[in-house]
Rosetta silent file (secondary structure, phi, psi, omega in degrees, C-alpha in Angstrom):
SEQUENCE: MKDFAKGFYLSKEWRRVRDYIFKRDAGICVKCGEPGEIVHHKKPLTPENISDPFIALGEDNLELLCRECHGIEHSEDMPTDKGLMFDEEGNLVERSKGL
SCORE:     score description
SCORE:     0.000 S_00000001
   1 L     0.000  132.094  178.627    2.204   -0.385  -10.739 S_00000001
   2 L   -74.046  146.754 -178.446   -0.014    1.458  -13.149 S_00000001
   3 H   -55.425  -41.962 -175.973    1.552    2.959  -16.316 S_00000001
   4 H   -64.881  -16.707 -174.362    0.565    6.544  -15.458 S_00000001
   5 H  -106.119   -0.317 -175.603    2.544    6.252  -12.154 S_00000001
   6 H   -54.671  -50.045 -179.663    5.775    4.662  -13.328 S_00000001
   7 H   -60.664  -42.424  174.058    7.698    7.874  -13.592 S_00000001
   8 H   -56.518  -47.533 -177.779    6.460    8.990  -10.147 S_00000001
   9 H   -71.949  -14.433  173.492    7.612    5.900   -8.416 S_00000001
  10 L   -96.367    1.261 -176.037   11.071    6.307   -9.917 S_00000001
  11 L   -81.817  158.605  178.304   11.458    9.981   -8.864 S_00000001
  12 H   -62.194  -42.850 -178.644   13.788   11.315   -6.218 S_00000001
  13 H   -55.326  -47.177 -179.577   10.878   12.925   -4.458 S_00000001
  14 H   -66.171  -45.059 -177.883    9.041    9.591   -3.985 S_00000001
  15 H   -59.190  -36.405 -179.461   12.177    7.803   -2.877 S_00000001
  16 H   -66.674  -50.117 -178.659   12.864   10.538   -0.305 S_00000001
  17 H   -65.187  -40.403 -177.495    9.278   10.468    1.099 S_00000001
  18 H   -62.787  -42.878  177.690    9.133    6.688    0.953 S_00000001
  19 H   -67.858  -33.337  172.216   12.311    6.463    3.119 S_00000001
  20 H   -57.898  -49.677 -177.276   10.822    9.038    5.495 S_00000001
  21 H   -65.421  -32.688  176.949    7.656    6.980    5.976 S_00000001
  22 H   -64.309  -41.924  175.304    9.655    3.865    6.625 S_00000001
  23 H   -68.089  -48.277  177.731   11.519    5.741    9.397 S_00000001
  24 H   -53.509  -44.488 -178.234    8.414    7.423   10.696 S_00000001
  25 L   -91.591   12.280  172.608    6.632    4.121   11.043 S_00000001
  26 L    59.238   25.535  177.724    9.751    2.472   12.506 S_00000001
  27 L    74.276   13.241 -170.676    9.725   -0.235    9.727 S_00000001
  28 E  -119.321  139.311  178.111    6.552   -1.754   11.171 S_00000001
  29 L   -64.059  127.998 -179.309    3.209   -2.299    9.394 S_00000001
  30 L   -75.384  -10.407  178.525    0.750    0.193   10.981 S_00000001
  31 L   -90.642  -43.122 -169.822   -2.099   -2.366   10.678 S_00000001
  32 L  -127.672   -9.146  178.508   -0.727   -5.531   12.169 S_00000001
  33 L    88.649   -5.689  176.056    2.748   -4.824   13.699 S_00000001
  34 L   -76.677  167.687  179.033    4.652   -7.098   11.341 S_00000001
  35 E   -55.873  135.251 -178.844    7.709   -5.801    9.357 S_00000001
  36 L   -90.270  151.469 -177.075    6.503   -3.290    6.817 S_00000001
  37 L  -132.172  -27.308 -168.783    7.381   -3.407    3.098 S_00000001
  38 E  -124.588  126.710  170.062    5.114   -1.172    1.133 S_00000001
  39 E   -85.020  116.500 -173.625    4.378    2.583    1.551 S_00000001
  40 E  -101.526  133.575  172.614    0.688    2.758    0.827 S_00000001
  41 E   -83.363  119.360  175.645   -1.374    5.732   -0.429 S_00000001
  42 L   -58.563  -49.850  172.730   -4.510    5.854    1.711 S_00000001
  43 L   -97.126  114.793 -173.988   -6.226    7.843   -1.028 S_00000001
  44 L   -63.531  149.069  172.640   -5.102    6.005   -4.202 S_00000001
  45 L   -68.938  140.931  171.358   -3.176    7.741   -6.943 S_00000001
  46 L  -135.186  167.773 -178.877   -5.004    8.484  -10.134 S_00000001
  47 L   -65.526  -22.075 -176.057   -4.019   10.193  -13.319 S_00000001
  48 L   -81.156  -32.207 -172.101   -6.135   13.188  -12.031 S_00000001
  49 L  -111.957   -2.596 -178.087   -4.393   13.532   -8.592 S_00000001
  50 L   -59.784  -20.327 -178.640   -0.856   12.295   -9.127 S_00000001
  51 L   -94.030   -2.327  177.354    0.378   15.858   -9.470 S_00000001
  52 L   -85.915  105.315 -175.475   -1.220   16.874   -6.197 S_00000001
  53 H   -61.051  -23.749  176.714    1.647   16.771   -3.638 S_00000001
  54 H   -70.728  -26.167  178.636   -0.700   16.467   -0.688 S_00000001
  55 H   -90.769  -50.770 -174.332   -2.006   13.189   -2.130 S_00000001
  56 H   -69.680  -40.337 -172.930    1.075   11.877   -3.899 S_00000001
  57 L  -123.873   -2.564 -174.884    3.703   12.819   -1.330 S_00000001
  58 L   -73.141  130.937 -176.365    1.834   14.026    1.752 S_00000001
  59 H   -64.606  -20.642  177.701    2.698   12.108    4.854 S_00000001
  60 H   -75.402  -17.650  178.754   -0.922   12.169    6.038 S_00000001
  61 H  -100.875    5.124 -172.685   -1.898   10.114    2.960 S_00000001
  62 E  -122.074  146.159  176.144    0.978    7.565    3.370 S_00000001
  63 E  -153.767  152.291  179.884    1.400    4.585    5.768 S_00000001
  64 E   -93.316  132.193 -179.549    3.730    1.615    5.880 S_00000001
  65 E  -129.176  158.768  164.762    2.064   -1.825    5.426 S_00000001
  66 L   -79.296  170.451 -176.516    3.220   -5.390    5.168 S_00000001
  67 H   -65.895  -39.178 -175.016    2.419   -7.195    1.882 S_00000001
  68 H   -67.797  -43.773 -177.856   -0.608   -8.975    3.382 S_00000001
  69 H   -68.720  -36.918  174.237   -2.173   -5.840    4.804 S_00000001
  70 H   -62.648  -34.257  171.856   -1.429   -4.016    1.598 S_00000001
  71 H   -59.968  -44.439 -179.023   -3.234   -6.807   -0.275 S_00000001
  72 H   -66.187  -44.258  179.017   -6.220   -6.459    2.000 S_00000001
  73 H   -58.497  -30.033  178.341   -6.316   -2.685    1.406 S_00000001
  74 L   -99.262   17.797 -172.141   -6.534   -3.413   -2.287 S_00000001
  75 H   -59.572  -27.516  178.839   -8.887   -6.343   -1.919 S_00000001
  76 H   -67.813  -16.833  178.337  -11.522   -4.661   -4.077 S_00000001
  77 H   -89.798   -8.423 -179.150   -9.028   -4.925   -6.921 S_00000001
  78 L   -79.115  146.880 -178.696   -8.595   -8.674   -6.296 S_00000001
  79 L   -81.715   33.204  179.140  -10.322  -11.183   -8.427 S_00000001
  80 L  -128.609  162.429  170.150  -11.930  -12.883   -5.398 S_00000001
  81 L   -61.624  150.843 -179.859  -14.953  -12.339   -3.188 S_00000001
  82 L   -66.330  -19.179 -179.334  -14.172  -10.090   -0.208 S_00000001
  83 L   -88.474    5.400 -179.984  -14.798  -13.112    2.035 S_00000001
  84 E  -124.433  158.137  176.680  -11.979  -15.025    0.356 S_00000001
  85 E  -154.451  172.254  175.561   -8.187  -14.642    0.128 S_00000001
  86 E  -100.260  137.485  177.906   -5.122  -16.614   -0.995 S_00000001
  87 L   -85.858 -178.773 -178.623   -2.984  -18.343    1.700 S_00000001
  88 L   -54.175  -29.699 -176.379    0.842  -18.585    1.646 S_00000001
  89 L   -98.475    4.149  173.590    0.682  -21.460   -0.805 S_00000001
  90 L    88.394   14.011  178.561   -1.666  -19.681   -3.171 S_00000001
  91 L   -87.529  144.791 -179.791   -4.749  -21.645   -2.230 S_00000001
  92 E   -81.652  120.921 -178.175   -8.158  -19.812   -2.090 S_00000001
  93 E  -135.597  166.641  176.029   -9.384  -19.862    1.489 S_00000001
  94 E   -68.768  139.005  179.501  -11.998  -17.979    3.649 S_00000001
  95 L   -73.503  135.492  175.944  -10.639  -14.704    4.938 S_00000001
  96 L   -75.271  155.871 -176.018  -10.256  -14.747    8.702 S_00000001
  97 L   -66.362  140.417 -179.864  -12.202  -12.220   10.737 S_00000001
  98 L    94.863  -13.219 -177.976  -10.198   -9.038   11.194 S_00000001
  99 L  -101.371    0.000    0.000   -8.312   -9.460    7.942 S_00000001
């Protein structure tokens, strides 16, 4: 979590919307169908847009993802080439097609 967003993620508004998205998506990752764990902002939060309720809290900008799919969504932030990923044991391996 980035420093500028800490207060936001602790807010009642975020917790309410986060719970709603879990229910809306039936607790399932919208990308792979596994159990979902993280409510993801499709358009990432920035210091400039965190006060925009359509981006920060709007259900059209939010989706439930599992940890693996959330990691893939943020792969450009990862310290690896896009063709690589970490497996369950932390080993660097080639990314499977479709991931």
